[in-house]
N, CA, C and O of each residue as an XYZ file, in Angstrom:
344
protein
N      -7.605     12.051    -11.110
C      -6.450     12.690    -10.490
C      -5.809     11.677     -9.542
O      -6.486     11.073     -8.710
N      -4.505     11.503     -9.681
C      -3.778     10.565     -8.852
C      -3.510     11.111     -7.450
O      -3.678     12.300     -7.180
N      -3.098     10.224     -6.590
C      -2.828     10.569     -5.198
C      -1.813     11.703     -5.074
O      -2.010     12.630     -4.288
N      -0.731     11.632     -5.844
C       0.297     12.663     -5.739
C      -0.182     13.993     -6.317
O       0.242     15.057     -5.867
N      -1.058     13.930     -7.305
C      -1.663     15.154     -7.835
C      -2.523     15.828     -6.765
O      -2.521     17.052     -6.638
N      -3.256     15.023     -6.001
C      -4.097     15.566     -4.930
C      -3.214     16.201     -3.857
O      -3.502     17.302     -3.387
N      -2.148     15.515     -3.471
C      -1.238     16.084     -2.467
C      -0.687     17.428     -2.921
O      -0.568     18.359     -2.125
N      -0.356     17.524     -4.186
C       0.196     18.768     -4.727
C      -0.868     19.863     -4.810
O      -0.637     20.988     -4.365
N      -2.019     19.541     -5.372
C      -3.040     20.560     -5.610
C      -3.776     20.987     -4.341
O      -4.306     22.096     -4.279
N      -3.812     20.127     -3.340
C      -4.516     20.453     -2.099
C      -3.559     20.560     -0.914
O      -3.940     20.320      0.232
N      -2.311     20.924     -1.207
C      -1.269     20.957     -0.171
C      -1.646     21.853      1.012
O      -1.400     21.487      2.161
N      -2.239     23.018      0.748
C      -2.576     23.932      1.848
C      -3.628     23.333      2.764
O      -3.497     23.388      3.987
N      -4.663     22.765      2.180
C      -5.739     22.165      2.971
C      -5.229     20.952      3.761
O      -5.528     20.807      4.946
N      -4.463     20.091      3.100
C      -3.918     18.900      3.756
C      -2.946     19.307      4.855
O      -2.942     18.711      5.932
N      -2.127     20.312      4.594
C      -1.154     20.782      5.586
C      -1.848     21.296      6.833
O      -1.407     21.018      7.949
N      -2.928     22.043      6.656
C      -3.620     22.585      7.830
C      -4.242     21.465      8.660
O      -4.292     21.564      9.886
N      -4.707     20.422      8.022
C      -5.277     19.282      8.747
C      -4.197     18.493      9.476
O      -4.431     17.962     10.561
N      -3.011     18.419      8.873
C      -1.926     17.601      9.429
C      -0.996     18.376     10.351
O      -0.170     17.776     11.040
N      -1.118     19.697     10.374
C      -0.286     20.495     11.257
C       1.140     20.694     10.768
O       2.060     20.852     11.570
N       1.324     20.685      9.460
C       2.639     20.968      8.878
C       2.454     22.011      7.772
O       1.325     22.386      7.453
N       3.550     22.473      7.193
C       3.448     23.510      6.159
C       3.099     22.897      4.798
O       3.387     21.727      4.543
N       2.477     23.699      3.931
C       2.202     23.217      2.571
C       3.477     22.801      1.829
O       3.466     21.845      1.054
N       4.569     23.522      2.072
C       5.834     23.155      1.438
C       6.291     21.766      1.877
O       6.813     20.992      1.074
N       6.088     21.456      3.170
C       6.454     20.131      3.659
C       5.610     19.056      2.983
O       6.121     17.991      2.637
N       4.330     19.330      2.794
C       3.463     18.363      2.109
C       4.012     18.090      0.716
O       4.129     16.936      0.304
N       4.347     19.150     -0.007
C       4.858     19.003     -1.372
C       6.200     18.274     -1.388
O       6.433     17.422     -2.245
N       7.079     18.604     -0.447
C       8.394     17.962     -0.389
C       8.267     16.483     -0.033
O       8.927     15.635     -0.634
N       7.419     16.181      0.941
C       7.195     14.789      1.336
C       6.602     14.009      0.169
O       7.005     12.876     -0.094
N       5.647     14.615     -0.530
C       5.034     13.970     -1.686
C       6.074     13.653     -2.755
O       6.097     12.548     -3.296
N       6.928     14.618     -3.056
C       7.963     14.412     -4.077
C       8.938     13.317     -3.668
O       9.324     12.486     -4.490
N       9.335     13.315     -2.401
C      10.273     12.293     -1.919
C       9.627     10.917     -1.956
O      10.254      9.946     -2.378
N       8.374     10.830     -1.515
C       7.686      9.542     -1.516
C       7.551      9.019     -2.946
O       7.769      7.835     -3.204
N       7.195      9.894     -3.858
C       7.062      9.484     -5.252
C       8.405      8.995     -5.797
O       8.455      8.003     -6.523
N       9.475      9.674     -5.455
C      10.808      9.262     -5.883
C      11.185      7.906     -5.290
O      11.732      7.047     -5.982
N      10.889      7.723     -4.009
C      11.218      6.455     -3.354
C      10.416      5.297     -3.934
O      10.924      4.181     -4.047
N       9.185      5.557     -4.294
C       8.376      4.520     -4.944
C       8.953      4.233     -6.329
O       9.034      3.080     -6.750
N       9.349      5.280     -7.021
C       9.910      5.139     -8.354
C      11.216      4.368     -8.401
O      11.570      3.794     -9.431
N      11.940      4.356     -7.274
C      13.214      3.625     -7.280
C      13.030      2.134     -7.021
O      14.004      1.392     -6.896
N      11.762      1.699     -6.942
C      11.486      0.271     -6.788
C      11.215     -0.170     -5.367
O      11.008     -1.358     -5.120
N      11.213      0.759     -4.432
C      10.928      0.398     -3.041
C       9.478     -0.049     -2.894
O       8.585      0.468     -3.565
N       9.254     -1.022     -2.002
C       7.879     -1.395     -1.705
C       7.240     -0.282     -0.881
O       7.928      0.636     -0.432
N       5.946     -0.362     -0.685
C       5.195      0.723     -0.046
C       5.754      1.075      1.333
O       5.980      2.251      1.619
N       5.976      0.094      2.179
C       6.433      0.389      3.542
C       7.854      0.950      3.543
O       8.153      1.883      4.288
N       8.715      0.392      2.722
C      10.088      0.899      2.639
C      10.092      2.340      2.138
O      10.833      3.178      2.652
N       9.268      2.626      1.139
C       9.179      3.998      0.616
C       8.703      4.956      1.699
O       9.226      6.064      1.822
N       7.716      4.538      2.486
C       7.224      5.375      3.584
C       8.314      5.605      4.625
O       8.501      6.728      5.093
N       9.033      4.545      4.987
C      10.089      4.653      6.000
C      11.230      5.550      5.521
O      11.733      6.376      6.282
N      11.637      5.389      4.262
C      12.708      6.218      3.715
C      12.294      7.688      3.655
O      13.092      8.581      3.942
N      11.058      7.923      3.284
C      10.550      9.296      3.206
C      10.487      9.912      4.595
O      10.884     11.062      4.787
N       9.992      9.154      5.557
C       9.906      9.646      6.936
C      11.294     10.009      7.461
O      11.474     11.063      8.071
N      12.255      9.153      7.227
C      13.621      9.409      7.695
C      14.205     10.650      7.019
O      14.886     11.446      7.666
N      13.946     10.814      5.736
C      14.493     11.952      4.999
C      13.933     13.281      5.492
O      14.602     14.311      5.404
N      12.710     13.260      6.010
C      12.063     14.509      6.432
C      11.938     14.642      7.946
O      11.393     15.629      8.441
N      12.438     13.659      8.677
C      12.413     13.738     10.134
C      11.010     13.716     10.721
O      10.747     14.346     11.746
N      10.119     12.993     10.074
C       8.749     12.856     10.571
C       8.441     11.374     10.742
O       9.053     10.534     10.082
N       7.500     11.046     11.622
C       7.135      9.630     11.768
C       6.349      9.130     10.551
O       5.689      9.907      9.861
N       6.432      7.840     10.307
C       5.662      7.219      9.224
C       4.185      7.535      9.396
O       3.477      7.753      8.413
N       3.715      7.563     10.641
C       2.302      7.865     10.906
C       1.895      9.222     10.332
O       0.768      9.372      9.860
N       2.778     10.197     10.364
C       2.469     11.527      9.829
C       2.288     11.460      8.311
O       1.398     12.104      7.756
N       3.136     10.680      7.653
C       3.001     10.536      6.201
C       1.713      9.787      5.873
O       1.010     10.141      4.927
N       1.407      8.762      6.645
C       0.162      8.036      6.425
C      -1.043      8.948      6.662
O      -2.059      8.824      5.979
N      -0.931      9.860      7.625
C      -1.995     10.839      7.859
C      -2.180     11.726      6.629
O      -3.309     11.968      6.202
N      -1.073     12.210      6.057
C      -1.155     13.026      4.847
C      -1.852     12.262      3.727
O      -2.723     12.794      3.038
N      -1.456     11.024      3.564
C      -2.057     10.197      2.512
C      -3.541      9.976      2.770
O      -4.348      9.937      1.840
N      -3.887      9.831      4.039
C      -5.290      9.661      4.393
C      -6.117     10.880      4.047
O      -7.272     10.756      3.639
N      -5.533     12.060      4.205
C      -6.241     13.296      3.847
C      -6.362     13.449      2.330
O      -7.252     14.149      1.845
N      -5.476     12.800      1.587
C      -5.481     12.916      0.129
C      -6.252     11.789     -0.548
O      -6.611     11.897     -1.721
N      -6.503     10.727      0.174
C      -7.179      9.559     -0.396
C      -7.041      8.404      0.566
O      -6.969      8.604      1.779
N      -7.005      7.201      0.037
C      -6.916      6.021      0.892
C      -5.634      5.249      0.612
O      -4.890      5.570     -0.314
N      -5.387      4.227      1.425
C      -4.223      3.378      1.183
C      -4.386      2.630     -0.134
O      -3.396      2.265     -0.769
N      -5.631      2.399     -0.547
C      -5.864      1.774     -1.852
C      -5.348      2.675     -2.970
O      -4.837      2.193     -3.981
N      -5.486      4.001     -2.776
C      -4.981      4.943     -3.772
C      -3.465      4.843     -3.890
O      -2.921      4.897     -4.993
N      -2.777      4.697     -2.749
C      -1.322      4.567     -2.778
C      -0.932      3.265     -3.458
O       0.009      3.234     -4.251
N      -1.648      2.193     -3.154
C      -1.359      0.907     -3.784
C      -1.546      1.004     -5.298
O      -0.726      0.489     -6.059
N      -2.612      1.657     -5.734
C      -2.855      1.839     -7.170
C      -1.759      2.696     -7.795
O      -1.295      2.413     -8.899
N      -1.347      3.746     -7.083
C      -0.286      4.628     -7.582
C       1.019      3.848     -7.720
O       1.749      4.020     -8.696
N       1.312      2.986     -6.739
C       2.499      2.145     -6.809
C       2.462      1.243     -8.033
O       3.452      1.111     -8.752
N       1.317      0.629     -8.258
C       1.164     -0.248     -9.413
C       1.361      0.498    -10.713
O       2.004     -0.010    -11.631
N       0.814      1.698    -10.801
C       0.968      2.498    -12.005
C       2.411      2.901    -12.262
O       2.888      2.857    -13.396
N       3.104      3.297    -11.193
C       4.516      3.674    -11.356
C       5.371      2.478    -11.745
O       6.265      2.586    -12.585
N       5.087      1.330    -11.122
C       5.857      0.125    -11.448
C       5.652     -0.251    -12.911
O       6.612     -0.602    -13.595
N       4.421     -0.182    -13.398
C       4.159     -0.518    -14.797
C       4.888      0.432    -15.728
O       5.440      0.005    -16.742
N       4.895      1.727    -15.394
C       5.557      2.686    -16.274
C       7.070      2.497    -16.289
O       7.727      2.756    -17.297
N       7.614      2.045    -15.165
C       9.063      1.837    -15.098
C       9.487      0.524    -15.741
O      10.562      0.430    -16.333
N       8.633     -0.490    -15.620
C       9.022     -1.814    -16.075
C       8.505     -2.190    -17.451
O       8.906     -3.209    -18.013
N       7.638     -1.390    -17.980
C       7.229     -1.850    -19.262
C       6.157     -1.167    -19.922
O       5.778     -1.539    -21.032
């Protein structure tokens, strides 16, 4: 199961740990995935997502931490890039 799948399937649990709503977790996840898909590097994708949802980058990193590790995000980025580029 990929990082974004975990965010989606465990949104309620992750939301309660992070102090936001499950809907926000799902929306942030979708936006981050979209930003990664548009070719943004990891930090740019995080910054764009944070700005779009009015939350600090640290909050998004916290969500990702509850869903897995930064290595998981890096792997997810690599997988999306491969699917888009070839």
